[in-house]
C-alpha positions as CSV (number, residue, x, y, z in Angstrom):
1,M,7.5,-46.4,-190.2
2,S,7.2,-49.0,-192.7
3,D,4.6,-49.5,-195.4
4,E,3.9,-53.1,-194.0
5,E,0.6,-53.6,-193.1
6,H,0.1,-55.9,-190.1
7,Q,-2.5,-58.4,-189.1
8,F,-3.7,-58.8,-185.6
9,E,-5.9,-61.8,-184.8
10,S,-8.6,-59.9,-182.8
11,K,-9.7,-61.6,-179.4
12,A,-13.0,-60.6,-177.7
13,D,-11.3,-60.1,-174.7
14,A,-8.7,-57.6,-175.6
15,G,-5.6,-60.0,-173.8
16,A,-7.7,-59.3,-170.9
17,S,-6.5,-62.5,-168.3
18,K,-9.3,-64.5,-167.1
19,T,-8.0,-64.5,-163.4
20,Y,-6.0,-61.7,-161.2
21,P,-4.2,-62.2,-158.7
22,Q,-4.4,-61.6,-155.1
23,Q,-3.4,-62.4,-151.7
24,A,-5.0,-65.2,-150.1
25,G,-5.1,-63.4,-146.6
26,T,-7.1,-60.8,-148.0
27,I,-9.7,-63.0,-149.9
28,R,-13.1,-63.1,-147.5
29,K,-16.7,-65.1,-147.6
30,N,-18.4,-64.3,-150.2
31,G,-15.7,-63.2,-152.4
32,Y,-14.4,-65.5,-155.6
33,I,-11.7,-67.6,-156.3
34,V,-10.2,-69.9,-158.4
35,I,-10.1,-73.4,-157.1
36,K,-8.8,-76.8,-159.2
37,N,-9.1,-74.1,-162.4
38,R,-12.7,-73.8,-161.5
39,P,-14.4,-69.9,-160.8
40,C,-16.0,-70.3,-157.3
41,K,-17.8,-68.1,-154.5
42,V,-16.5,-68.3,-151.3
43,V,-19.1,-69.5,-148.3
44,E,-16.4,-70.5,-145.6
45,V,-12.5,-68.9,-145.0
46,S,-10.9,-69.8,-141.6
47,T,-7.3,-69.2,-140.8
48,S,-4.9,-70.9,-138.8
49,K,-2.4,-69.0,-136.3
50,T,1.7,-68.8,-137.9
51,G,3.0,-72.3,-136.5
52,K,6.6,-73.4,-134.9
53,H,7.6,-73.3,-139.0
54,G,5.7,-71.2,-141.2
55,H,3.2,-69.0,-142.6
56,A,-0.5,-68.6,-141.3
57,K,-2.9,-70.5,-143.6
58,C,-5.7,-69.9,-145.3
59,H,-8.7,-72.7,-145.7
60,F,-11.1,-71.8,-148.1
61,V,-14.4,-73.4,-148.6
62,A,-16.3,-72.6,-152.2
63,I,-18.9,-73.3,-154.8
64,D,-18.5,-73.5,-158.1
65,I,-20.4,-71.0,-159.8
66,F,-21.6,-73.1,-162.6
67,T,-21.7,-76.9,-161.4
68,S,-22.5,-75.7,-157.7
69,K,-19.9,-78.4,-156.6
70,K,-18.5,-77.6,-153.2
71,L,-14.4,-77.8,-153.0
72,E,-11.7,-76.6,-150.5
73,D,-8.3,-75.4,-151.1
74,I,-5.3,-74.4,-148.1
75,V,-3.0,-71.7,-148.9
76,P,-0.4,-70.0,-146.7
77,S,-1.9,-66.5,-146.0
78,S,0.9,-64.6,-147.2
79,H,1.1,-66.5,-150.9
80,N,-1.7,-65.6,-154.2
81,C,-4.4,-66.5,-155.2
82,D,-6.1,-66.3,-158.5
83,V,-9.4,-64.6,-158.6
84,P,-11.4,-64.7,-161.7
85,H,-12.9,-61.7,-163.3
86,V,-16.8,-62.2,-162.9
87,N,-20.1,-60.4,-164.6
88,R,-23.1,-60.2,-164.7
89,T,-24.9,-59.2,-167.5
90,D,-28.7,-59.0,-167.7
91,Y,-31.1,-59.9,-171.4
92,Q,-34.1,-59.9,-172.3
93,L,-35.0,-63.7,-173.0
94,I,-36.7,-63.7,-177.2
95,D,-36.9,-67.5,-177.8
96,I,-36.4,-70.7,-176.6
97,S,-35.4,-73.3,-179.3
98,E,-36.6,-77.4,-178.9
99,D,-32.5,-78.1,-178.9
100,G,-32.4,-76.4,-175.4
101,F,-31.1,-73.0,-176.5
102,V,-32.0,-69.8,-175.8
103,S,-32.3,-66.5,-178.2
104,L,-31.4,-62.9,-175.9
105,L,-31.9,-59.3,-176.9
106,T,-28.6,-57.8,-175.6
107,E,-28.4,-54.5,-174.6
108,N,-27.4,-53.2,-178.1
109,G,-30.1,-54.4,-179.8
110,N,-28.3,-58.0,-181.1
111,T,-29.3,-61.5,-180.2
112,K,-27.4,-64.0,-178.3
113,D,-27.5,-66.9,-179.4
114,D,-25.2,-69.7,-177.6
115,L,-26.6,-70.2,-174.4
116,K,-28.3,-73.4,-173.2
117,L,-31.1,-73.4,-170.4
118,P,-29.7,-73.9,-167.0
119,T,-29.6,-77.2,-165.4
120,D,-31.1,-75.9,-162.4
121,D,-34.5,-77.8,-162.2
122,S,-36.3,-75.3,-160.3
123,L,-34.9,-72.3,-162.6
124,L,-35.1,-74.2,-165.6
125,T,-39.3,-75.1,-164.9
126,Q,-39.0,-70.8,-163.7
127,I,-38.0,-70.0,-166.7
128,K,-39.9,-72.5,-169.1
129,D,-43.6,-71.7,-167.4
130,G,-42.8,-67.9,-167.8
131,F,-41.8,-68.0,-171.1
132,A,-44.9,-70.4,-172.2
133,E,-47.1,-67.9,-170.4
134,G,-45.8,-65.2,-172.3
135,K,-44.0,-63.1,-170.1
136,D,-41.3,-60.5,-170.0
137,L,-38.5,-62.6,-168.7
138,V,-35.4,-61.1,-168.1
139,V,-32.4,-64.0,-167.4
140,S,-29.1,-62.7,-165.3
141,V,-26.1,-64.2,-167.2
142,M,-22.9,-65.2,-165.1
143,S,-19.8,-65.1,-167.1
144,A,-16.3,-66.2,-165.6
145,M,-13.0,-67.8,-167.4
146,G,-14.4,-68.3,-170.6
147,E,-18.1,-69.7,-169.5
148,E,-21.4,-68.0,-169.0
149,Q,-24.5,-69.9,-167.5
150,I,-27.9,-68.2,-167.0
151,C,-28.4,-68.2,-162.9
152,A,-31.0,-65.6,-162.2
153,L,-34.5,-64.9,-163.4
154,K,-36.9,-61.4,-163.3
155,D,-40.2,-61.1,-164.4
156,I,-40.5,-57.2,-165.3
157,G,-44.2,-57.7,-166.2
158,G,-45.8,-57.4,-169.5
159,K,-48.7,-59.5,-171.1
160,N,-50.9,-60.9,-169.0
């Protein structure tokens, strides 16, 4: 053993990959897939029969989980596709700043201040109106491939 001190750069994700491989033939509707480097939720899967010259192919139709854009991909069913690690976390809403950022309370009592309000108009209106009325709101934050976005809202009661 040496007496030298080793310096390691700390990465929050502990070196975990943003995606993991999964065989295309095993990905189902309502699962997740990476298409054009975007994390997507699969809305339709169709598999073609094995042709004279090769593999059965899977045709995926998926919606980007952050931008709601429709993306499509065709992959041989025996090949691997990237599947994003998707996490959903609930935080209590504390404050909304003028510049569109929200202040959220994490489970361990810290605040998370790096998220913007969602771009979805109906969700944005619900959050702003509920906050203005003094309701206790819990927002669900979807995170995948280094991106995070508020995707849902729950009213947990509170001031009436």
